[in-house]
C-alpha positions in Angstrom: -66.5 5.1 -29.4 -68.6 8.3 -29.4 -65.9 11.3 -28.7 -68.3 13.4 -26.3 -70.7 13.1 -23.3 -73.5 14.2 -25.4 -72.7 11.8 -28.5 -72.5 9.0 -26.0 -75.9 9.5 -24.3 -77.5 10.0 -27.6 -76.2 7.1 -29.4 -77.3 4.9 -26.6 -80.5 6.5 -26.4 -81.2 5.5 -30.0 -79.5 2.0 -29.9 -82.0 -0.4 -31.2 -81.3 -3.3 -28.5 -81.2 -0.9 -25.2 -84.8 -1.1 -23.3 -87.9 0.3 -25.3 -86.6 0.9 -28.5 -87.2 4.6 -29.5 -88.3 5.4 -26.2 -86.5 8.2 -24.0 -83.8 6.9 -21.6 -82.2 7.9 -18.3 -79.1 6.9 -17.2 -78.1 6.2 -13.6 -74.9 5.2 -11.7 -76.3 2.3 -10.1 -79.1 -0.3 -9.9 -80.5 1.0 -6.6 -80.8 4.5 -7.9 -82.7 3.2 -11.1 -85.3 1.2 -9.6 -85.5 3.7 -6.4 -86.4 6.8 -8.9 -88.8 4.8 -10.8 -90.5 3.4 -7.6 -90.5 7.1 -6.6 -92.8 7.9 -9.7 -95.0 5.0 -9.1 -95.4 6.1 -5.5 -96.9 9.5 -6.8 -99.0 7.5 -9.2 -100.1 5.5 -6.2 -101.1 8.5 -4.3 -103.1 9.9 -6.5 -105.1 6.5 -7.0 -105.0 6.3 -3.1 -102.9 3.1 -3.2 -99.1 2.6 -2.9 -99.3 -1.4 -3.6 -96.6 -2.6 -5.9 -96.9 -6.6 -6.7 -93.8 -8.9 -7.5 -92.7 -12.3 -7.2 -92.6 -13.4 -3.3 -89.1 -13.6 -2.6 -88.0 -10.7 -5.2 -85.0 -8.8 -5.4 -86.6 -5.5 -4.0 -87.2 -7.8 -0.8 -83.9 -9.5 -0.6 -81.4 -7.3 -1.7 -82.0 -3.3 -1.3 -82.6 -2.9 2.4 -86.7 -2.5 1.9 -85.8 1.0 0.4 -89.2 0.8 -1.3 -90.9 0.6 2.1 -88.2 2.6 4.4 -87.6 5.4 1.6 -90.9 5.7 -0.6 -93.7 4.4 1.8 -94.9 1.9 -1.0 -96.3 -1.5 0.4 -94.9 -4.6 -1.4 -97.6 -7.4 -2.2 -95.5 -10.6 -2.6 -97.2 -13.2 -4.7 -96.5 -16.8 -5.7 -94.4 -19.2 -4.4 -90.9 -17.8 -3.0 -88.9 -20.7 -4.7 -90.6 -20.4 -8.1 -92.0 -18.6 -10.7 -94.6 -15.8 -10.2 -97.6 -16.9 -12.6 -100.6 -15.3 -13.9 -102.7 -17.4 -11.8 -100.8 -15.9 -8.7 -101.7 -12.6 -9.8 -105.4 -13.3 -10.5 -105.4 -14.4 -6.8 -104.9 -10.7 -5.8 -107.8 -9.2 -4.3 -106.5 -5.5 -3.3 -105.8 -2.9 -5.8 -102.4 -2.8 -7.4 -100.6 0.3 -8.6 -97.8 -1.4 -10.2 -96.5 -4.7 -10.9 -92.8 -5.5 -10.9 -91.5 -8.3 -12.7 -87.6 -9.6 -13.1 -86.4 -11.4 -16.0 -84.9 -13.6 -15.3 -85.4 -14.2 -11.9 -81.8 -14.3 -10.4 -82.5 -15.7 -7.0 -84.4 -19.0 -8.1 -81.6 -20.0 -10.9 -82.4 -17.6 -13.5 -86.0 -19.0 -14.5 -88.4 -16.9 -16.2 -92.0 -17.9 -17.2 -93.1 -19.0 -20.7 -93.7 -16.5 -23.1 -97.5 -17.1 -22.9 -97.6 -16.7 -19.3 -95.6 -13.5 -19.2 -97.9 -12.0 -21.7 -100.9 -13.1 -19.5 -99.3 -11.5 -16.4 -98.6 -8.2 -18.3 -102.4 -8.2 -19.5 -103.6 -8.9 -16.2 -101.8 -5.8 -15.0 -103.4 -3.8 -17.8 -106.7 -4.9 -17.1 -106.4 -4.0 -13.3 -104.9 -0.7 -14.3 -101.5 -1.3 -12.7 -98.3 0.2 -14.1 -95.9 -2.2 -15.7 -92.0 -2.3 -14.7 -89.3 -4.7 -15.9 -86.2 -5.2 -14.1 -84.4 -6.1 -17.1 -80.6 -6.2 -15.6 -80.3 -9.3 -17.8 -82.7 -8.1 -20.4 -80.6 -9.5 -23.7 -80.0 -12.6 -22.1 -83.8 -13.1 -21.2 -84.8 -12.0 -24.8 -82.1 -14.7 -26.2 -83.8 -17.5 -23.9 -87.6 -16.4 -25.4 -86.1 -16.4 -28.9 -87.3 -12.8 -29.3 -85.4 -9.4 -29.7 -85.0 -7.0 -26.6 -87.7 -4.8 -28.1 -90.1 -7.6 -28.1 -89.8 -8.3 -24.4 -89.6 -4.5 -23.7 -92.9 -3.5 -25.3 -94.6 -5.4 -23.1 -93.7 -2.8 -20.0 -94.3 0.8 -19.5 -90.8 1.1 -17.9 -87.4 -1.0 -18.6 -84.5 -1.2 -16.4 -81.4 -2.4 -17.9 -77.8 -2.8 -16.5 -74.7 -1.9 -18.3 -72.2 -4.3 -16.5 -74.4 -7.4 -16.4 -74.1 -9.5 -19.6 -72.7 -7.0 -21.9 -70.0 -6.4 -19.6 -69.5 -2.5 -19.5 -68.7 -0.1 -16.8 -71.1 -0.3 -13.7 -74.1 1.7 -14.4 -77.9 1.0 -15.8 -80.6 2.6 -17.7 -84.3 3.4 -17.4 -86.2 3.4 -20.4 -89.9 4.4 -20.8 -92.3 7.4 -22.2 -91.1 10.8 -22.3 -93.4 12.0 -19.5 -92.2 9.3 -17.3 -88.5 9.8 -17.7 -88.7 13.6 -17.5 -90.3 12.9 -13.9 -87.5 10.2 -13.2 -84.8 12.6 -14.1 -86.1 15.0 -11.4 -85.9 12.4 -8.8 -82.8 11.0 -9.7 -81.0 14.4 -8.8 -83.1 14.5 -5.2 -82.1 11.1 -4.5 -78.2 11.7 -5.3 -77.9 9.8 -8.7 -76.7 13.0 -10.8 -73.1 12.2 -10.7 -70.6 14.4 -12.7 -69.0 12.3 -15.6 -71.6 9.2 -16.2 -71.2 9.6 -19.9 -68.3 7.3 -19.9 -70.6 4.3 -18.5 -73.1 5.1 -21.5 -70.0 5.2 -24.0 -68.7 1.9 -22.6 -72.1 0.2 -22.9 -72.9 1.3 -26.1 -69.2 -0.3 -27.5 -70.0 -3.8 -25.4 -73.6 -3.9 -27.0 -72.2 -3.3 -30.6 -69.7 -6.1 -29.9 -71.5 -8.4 -27.8 -75.3 -8.6 -28.6 -74.7 -10.6 -31.6 -73.5 -13.6 -29.7 -76.4 -14.1 -26.9 -78.6 -16.4 -28.8 -75.8 -18.9 -29.6 -74.5 -18.6 -26.2 -78.0 -19.0 -24.8 -78.3 -22.1 -26.8 -75.1 -23.6 -25.5 -76.1 -23.2 -22.2 -79.5 -24.7 -22.6 -77.8 -27.6 -24.0 -75.4 -27.8 -21.2 -78.3 -27.8 -18.8 -80.2 -30.5 -20.4 -77.0 -32.9 -20.6 -76.6 -32.2 -16.7 -80.1 -33.1 -16.0 -79.9 -36.1 -18.1 -76.7 -37.0 -16.0 -78.3 -36.8 -13.0 -81.4 -38.9 -13.9 -79.0 -41.6 -15.3 -77.2 -41.4 -11.6 -80.5 -41.7 -9.9 -81.7 -44.6 -12.0 
């Protein structure tokens, strides 16, 4: 366990399984502060290009669980895409005609049962965003489980995006808190918005220290856990088919 606040934050920032490997990181007290401060940054980007449109899955987390903070606090415009009860696809994104400032993807998508797109489709979605000049943000609250589901490292998944949010307590079971990773110039701006939006609390370092300890203890087992859950799911689906046959 790190024995000082500076040690805890520095160690978390260099941990290879946390968000974008080697990228600066900014710790937050809650999930809402993390996406909100990054949305504030995207609002500035949108203002510069005269566009505040952020695309996401039709019934995504921001629409359902945050009181529409993106609209009421940051004056962003949400652009739902795809089937509310299914995964967003590269084809759905290709059907968006209006300019988009940012694409937000959640992996996996909690409200539709933890599904996530195939790796090839995920890469195609990110390629679409690059092509249209949109920033890419990953809601990776369960990044490590998502990576295990793809059979890839968290760094490989995170490398597709400009900024990545991860949770401390989901999956790894640390204290409540979260972290946003991205390029240095973005994180510097986000740190300013974190303070403006009330996220700069005294004593955040124990959350980072807890996350660092839990990562070291638990990250080795995700691939095995993911495989076991897939086997159970296949068994359950087979049992349902047998019951209806």
